[in-house]
C-alpha positions in Angstrom: -52.5 39.8 23.3 -49.4 38.8 21.4 -47.8 35.5 22.4 -44.0 35.7 23.0 -41.5 32.9 22.9 -39.2 32.2 25.8 -35.7 32.4 24.3 -32.9 30.7 26.2 -29.5 30.9 24.5 -27.5 27.8 25.4 -24.3 29.2 23.9 -22.8 32.6 24.7 -19.5 33.9 25.8 -17.6 36.3 28.0 -14.0 37.5 27.7 -12.9 39.3 30.8 -9.6 41.2 30.6 -7.1 38.9 32.4 -4.9 41.8 33.4 -7.6 44.3 34.4 -10.5 42.2 35.6 -9.3 38.8 36.7 -6.2 39.8 38.7 -8.3 41.0 41.6 -9.7 37.4 41.9 -6.2 35.8 42.2 -4.9 34.7 45.6 -1.9 36.6 46.8 0.4 33.5 46.7 -0.2 33.1 43.0 0.1 36.8 41.9 3.7 36.6 40.7 2.9 33.6 38.6 -0.3 35.3 37.4 1.6 38.4 36.2 4.1 36.3 34.4 1.4 34.3 32.7 -0.3 37.5 31.5 3.0 38.8 30.0 3.7 35.5 28.1 0.1 35.2 26.9 0.1 38.8 25.6 3.3 38.2 23.7 1.9 35.0 22.1 -1.3 36.7 21.0 0.5 39.8 19.7 2.5 37.5 17.4 -0.5 35.5 16.4 -2.6 38.6 15.7 0.2 40.1 13.5 0.4 36.9 11.5 -3.4 36.8 11.2 -3.6 40.3 9.8 -0.8 39.6 7.3 -2.1 36.2 6.2 -3.6 35.9 2.7 -3.2 32.2 2.4 -6.4 30.3 2.9 -4.7 26.9 2.9 -1.7 27.7 5.1 -0.8 26.1 8.4 -3.0 26.7 11.4 -2.0 29.5 13.8 -2.0 28.2 17.4 -5.1 29.5 19.0 -7.5 29.6 16.1 -8.3 30.0 12.4 -7.1 33.3 10.9 -9.7 35.9 9.8 -8.0 36.3 6.4 -8.2 32.5 5.8 -11.8 32.3 6.6 -12.6 35.2 4.4 -10.6 33.9 1.4 -11.9 30.4 1.6 -15.5 31.5 1.9 -15.3 34.0 -0.9 -16.0 37.0 1.3 -14.3 40.3 1.4 -11.3 40.0 3.6 -11.7 43.6 4.9 -15.3 43.0 5.8 -14.4 39.7 7.5 -11.7 41.4 9.6 -14.2 44.1 10.6 -16.7 41.5 11.6 -14.1 39.8 13.8 -13.0 43.2 15.3 -16.6 44.2 16.0 -17.3 40.9 17.8 -14.2 41.3 20.0 -15.1 44.8 21.0 -18.7 44.0 22.2 -19.0 45.5 25.7 -21.2 42.6 26.9 -18.1 40.4 26.9 -17.0 42.2 30.1 -19.9 44.2 31.4 -23.1 42.4 32.5 -25.3 45.5 32.2 -24.2 46.0 28.6 -24.9 42.4 28.0 -28.4 42.6 29.4 -29.1 45.5 27.1 -28.0 43.4 24.1 -30.1 40.4 25.4 -33.1 42.7 25.5 -32.6 43.9 22.0 -32.1 40.4 20.7 -35.1 38.9 22.6 -32.9 36.6 24.8 -34.4 35.9 28.2 -31.5 33.8 29.5 -27.8 33.5 28.4 -25.9 30.4 29.4 -22.4 31.7 29.4 -19.0 30.1 28.6 -15.5 31.5 28.7 -13.9 32.2 25.4 -14.7 35.6 24.1 -12.8 35.4 20.8 -11.0 38.6 22.0 -7.6 37.1 22.8 -8.3 36.9 26.5 -7.4 33.4 27.7 -8.2 31.8 31.0 -5.3 32.4 33.5 -2.8 29.6 33.3 -4.8 27.9 30.5 -1.6 26.6 28.8 0.4 26.0 32.0 2.1 22.6 32.1 1.0 22.0 35.7 -2.7 20.9 35.9 -2.8 22.3 39.5 -2.1 25.7 38.1 -4.7 25.3 35.4 -7.2 24.5 38.2 -6.1 27.7 39.9 -6.9 29.6 36.7 -10.3 28.0 36.5 -11.1 29.0 40.1 -10.0 32.6 39.4 -12.4 32.7 36.4 -15.2 31.2 38.3 -15.0 33.8 41.0 -15.2 36.6 38.4 -18.0 34.8 36.6 -20.1 34.5 39.8 -19.8 38.2 40.3 -20.7 38.9 36.6 -23.8 36.8 36.8 -24.9 38.3 40.1 -26.0 41.4 38.1 -29.1 39.4 37.2 -29.0 35.8 38.5 -32.3 34.9 36.8 -31.0 35.7 33.3 -27.2 35.3 33.5 -26.2 31.6 34.0 -22.6 30.8 34.1 -20.9 27.5 33.1 -18.2 26.6 35.6 -14.6 25.8 34.6 -13.2 22.8 36.3 -10.1 20.5 36.1 -10.6 16.8 35.9 -7.0 15.9 36.7 -7.9 15.5 40.4 -11.3 13.8 40.7 -11.7 14.5 44.4 -11.0 18.2 43.8 -13.3 18.2 40.8 -16.1 16.8 43.0 -15.6 19.7 45.4 -15.5 22.2 42.6 -18.9 21.0 41.3 -20.4 21.4 44.8 -18.9 24.9 45.0 -20.2 25.8 41.5 -23.7 24.7 42.4 -23.6 26.8 45.6 -22.5 29.8 43.6 -25.3 29.6 41.1 -23.6 28.1 38.1 -26.0 26.1 35.9 -23.6 23.4 34.5 -20.0 22.3 34.2 -17.7 22.9 31.3 -17.0 19.3 30.6 -13.8 18.7 28.7 -13.8 16.7 25.5 -11.8 13.5 25.7 -8.1 14.2 25.6 -4.9 12.3 26.0 -4.0 14.1 29.2 -7.2 12.9 30.9 -8.2 9.4 31.9 -10.8 8.0 29.4 -14.3 8.7 30.6 -15.0 4.9 30.5 -12.7 4.5 33.6 -14.2 3.7 37.0 -12.2 6.5 38.6 -14.8 9.1 37.5 -17.7 7.5 39.4 -17.6 10.1 42.2 -17.7 12.8 39.6 -20.7 11.3 37.8 -22.5 10.9 41.1 -22.1 14.5 42.3 -23.2 15.9 38.9 -26.3 13.7 39.0 -27.0 14.5 42.6 -26.8 18.2 42.2 -28.4 18.2 38.7 -25.4 19.8 37.1 -25.3 18.9 33.4 -22.0 18.1 31.7 -21.7 20.8 29.1 -19.2 20.2 26.3 -18.5 23.1 24.0 -17.6 22.7 20.3 -13.9 23.2 19.4 -12.7 21.2 22.4 -10.8 17.9 22.4 -7.5 17.0 20.9 -5.7 19.7 18.8 -2.5 20.2 17.1 -2.2 17.1 14.9 -2.4 18.8 11.5 0.3 20.9 9.9 1.2 22.1 6.4 -1.2 23.0 3.6 -4.9 22.8 4.6 -4.1 22.2 8.2 -6.5 24.7 9.6 -9.4 23.3 7.5 -8.6 19.8 8.5 -8.8 21.0 12.1 -12.0 22.8 11.4 -13.5 19.7 9.8 -12.8 17.7 12.9 -13.6 20.4 15.5 -17.2 19.5 16.3 -16.6 15.8 15.9 -13.8 15.8 18.5 -16.0 17.7 20.9 -18.7 15.0 20.8 -16.5 12.0 21.5 -17.7 11.8 25.1 -21.1 10.8 23.9 -20.2 7.2 22.9 -17.9 7.0 25.9 -20.7 7.7 28.3 -23.1 5.4 26.4 -20.9 2.3 26.0 -19.1 2.9 29.3 -22.4 2.4 31.0 -22.3 5.9 32.6 -25.8 6.8 31.5 -27.2 3.4 32.6 -25.7 3.7 36.1 -26.7 7.4 36.4 -30.0 7.9 34.6 -30.3 11.4 35.9 -27.0 12.6 34.4 -27.3 14.9 31.5 -24.8 15.6 28.7 -25.1 18.8 26.6 -23.1 19.1 23.3 -23.0 22.9 22.8 -22.1 25.0 19.7 -22.7 21.9 17.6 -24.6 21.7 14.3 -27.1 18.9 14.5 -27.5 17.2 11.1 -25.0 14.6 12.2 -27.3 13.2 15.0 -29.6 10.8 13.0 -26.7 9.2 11.2 -24.6 8.9 14.3 -27.5 7.3 16.3 -28.0 4.8 13.5 -24.3 4.0 13.6 -24.2 3.6 17.4 -27.4 1.6 17.4 -25.8 -0.6 14.7 -22.8 -1.3 16.9 -25.1 -2.2 19.7 -27.3 -4.4 17.6 -24.7 -6.4 15.6 -23.6 -9.9 16.4 -20.3 -8.8 17.9 -22.0 -6.6 20.4 -24.3 -9.4 21.4 -21.4 -11.7 21.8 -19.6 -9.2 24.0 -22.6 -8.8 26.2 -23.5 -5.2 25.5 -27.2 -5.9 25.9 -26.7 -7.4 29.3 -25.0 -4.3 30.7 -26.8 -1.8 28.6 -30.5 -2.6 28.3 -31.2 0.5 26.2 -30.0 1.2 22.7 -27.7 4.3 22.2 -30.5 6.2 20.6 -32.7 5.6 23.7 -29.9 7.0 26.0 -29.7 10.0 23.6 -33.4 10.6 23.9 -33.4 10.3 27.7 -30.2 12.1 28.7 -28.5 14.0 25.9 -29.1 17.5 24.4 -27.6 19.3 21.5 -27.0 23.0 21.8 -27.7 23.9 18.2 -26.0 27.2 17.9 -26.8 29.3 14.8 -29.4 26.7 13.8 -30.0 26.6 10.0 -33.2 26.1 8.1 -32.2 22.5 7.0 -31.6 21.6 10.6 -34.9 23.0 11.7 -36.6 20.8 9.1 -34.8 17.8 10.5 -35.9 18.5 14.1 -37.9 15.3 14.5 -35.1 13.1 13.1 -32.7 14.8 15.5 -35.0 14.6 18.5 -37.4 17.5 19.0 -37.1 17.2 22.8 -33.3 17.3 22.6 -32.6 20.4 20.6 -31.8 23.7 22.2 -31.1 27.0 20.5 -27.9 29.0 20.9 -26.9 32.5 19.7 -23.1 32.1 20.3 -23.1 35.8 21.4 -21.0 37.7 20.4 -18.7 35.6 18.2 -18.0 36.6 14.6 -19.9 33.4 13.4 -22.8 34.0 15.8 -26.3 35.3 15.0 -25.7 38.5 17.0 -26.9 41.2 16.2 -29.4 39.4 13.9 -30.9 36.9 16.3 -34.5 37.7 15.3 -33.7 37.5 11.5 -31.9 34.2 12.1 -34.8 32.7 13.9 -37.2 33.8 11.2 -34.9 32.1 8.6 -34.8 28.8 10.6 -38.4 28.6 12.0 -40.9 30.4 9.7 -43.9 28.3 9.0 -43.2 25.6 11.6 -45.6 24.7 14.4 -45.2 27.3 17.2 -45.4 24.6 20.0 -42.4 22.9 18.4 -40.5 26.2 17.9 -41.2 27.0 21.6 -39.5 23.7 22.6 -36.4 24.5 20.7 -36.1 28.1 21.6 -36.5 27.7 25.4 -38.6 24.9 26.9 -36.1 22.2 26.3 -33.3 24.3 27.8 -35.5 25.1 30.9 -36.1 21.4 31.4 -32.4 20.5 30.9 -31.0 23.1 33.3 -33.9 23.3 35.7 -34.8 26.9 35.1 -38.0 28.4 36.5 -40.2 29.0 33.4 -42.9 30.9 35.4 -40.3 33.3 36.8 -38.9 33.9 33.3 -42.3 34.4 31.7 -42.5 38.2 32.5 -39.0 38.6 30.9 -40.1 36.8 27.8 -43.3 38.8 27.6 -41.4 42.0 27.8 -38.5 41.3 25.4 -39.1 38.0 23.7 -39.8 37.5 20.0 -43.4 37.1 19.1 -44.9 34.0 17.5 -46.2 36.1 14.6 -42.8 37.8 14.1 -40.8 34.5 13.8 -43.4 33.1 11.4 -42.5 35.6 8.7 -39.7 34.4 6.4 -36.9 36.8 5.6 -37.1 38.6 2.2 -34.4 38.1 -0.3 -33.5 41.8 0.2 -33.1 41.3 3.9 -30.8 38.3 3.3 -28.8 40.2 0.7 -28.4 43.4 2.6 -28.3 42.5 6.3 -26.4 39.2 6.7 -22.7 39.8 7.4 -19.9 37.4 6.3 -19.5 34.2 8.2 -22.9 34.3 10.0 -23.4 30.6 10.1 -27.2 30.6 10.8 -27.8 31.4 7.1 -25.8 28.5 5.7 -27.6 26.0 3.4 -26.7 22.8 5.3 
């Protein structure tokens, strides 16, 4: 009998139509503001899309809302038309808005569970996402959560939503976490540090840390978050891209040196849609800060009995989307028990629809028990999923151990891999 891996994708996305799908989840008292927000957002993205289509400058200024397709194509040496088609295909995937279509795609790709974020890369923003009033942004998050709960109800075992919350009101955030847990969400979309939020080293967050620990709701920070908008002029978008993952992991040292992990040993932090080769160097750097004489003089060791790398091993996970072969070979340096696989479905840079080929590229020839940890076991432990309940799903649709052990041929890599599919990078 063939042995199948349990594949849990810790990074995937939905993109509900704000006008067609989310309006029904908006309270009556906010409908007028909702409709105005839809109109202004559509106008913004129409202009951005037109600029994107016409752009042939790989070093130009960044368009608000993302890197242009043309720029990515030009800078990576790929055919611009092919790149635009890849982007268009990703935005049109039915599983962004239809859970049954998504489940069919998951079956085809061998994915037993999708952990699902907002952000479909299809120009559908969260309601009120750019509203100046944080209370209205919280209203938009609640609208999305209502829709997401219904979306995941199509198969609660396999579709696991990440709840949107606002941290501008800590008491309200605590209640939002409780509600999210009751509605079946698996984690909280934890914002990266930003200037409009109190630093995570502040005592005001203690009720929030407590409720997330009590309810076993991991803090889930997605790549691309954090401060934006600093760079302009030539090369701006590439400067932003160079910093994107770094900015999204800044909470890590805040929670370590702020003593949050020490006070709440059951709290978990997930850094999602991250590459992972940065981890060993960063842990050496943070351990060095902890170990040096200045740290000793300041009393770090008195308040933090563990080194940063020990808190990492105990409480932090990296959602290694589109994991590359070099990263897989570094798995023990990164922390074998801390790495989780992600497909990034259905983004243009994702492994979809080549998940099986991408896994073969990353994991061929590696010990199956270690591959099993990365593909699903670590995620099940992090998020508290029932492995026994998921085993029949994995045995029905999951990739086999023998399948993943076969390296891709040069012909497969040359003919099947589309532009900007990051799992096949050489770093």
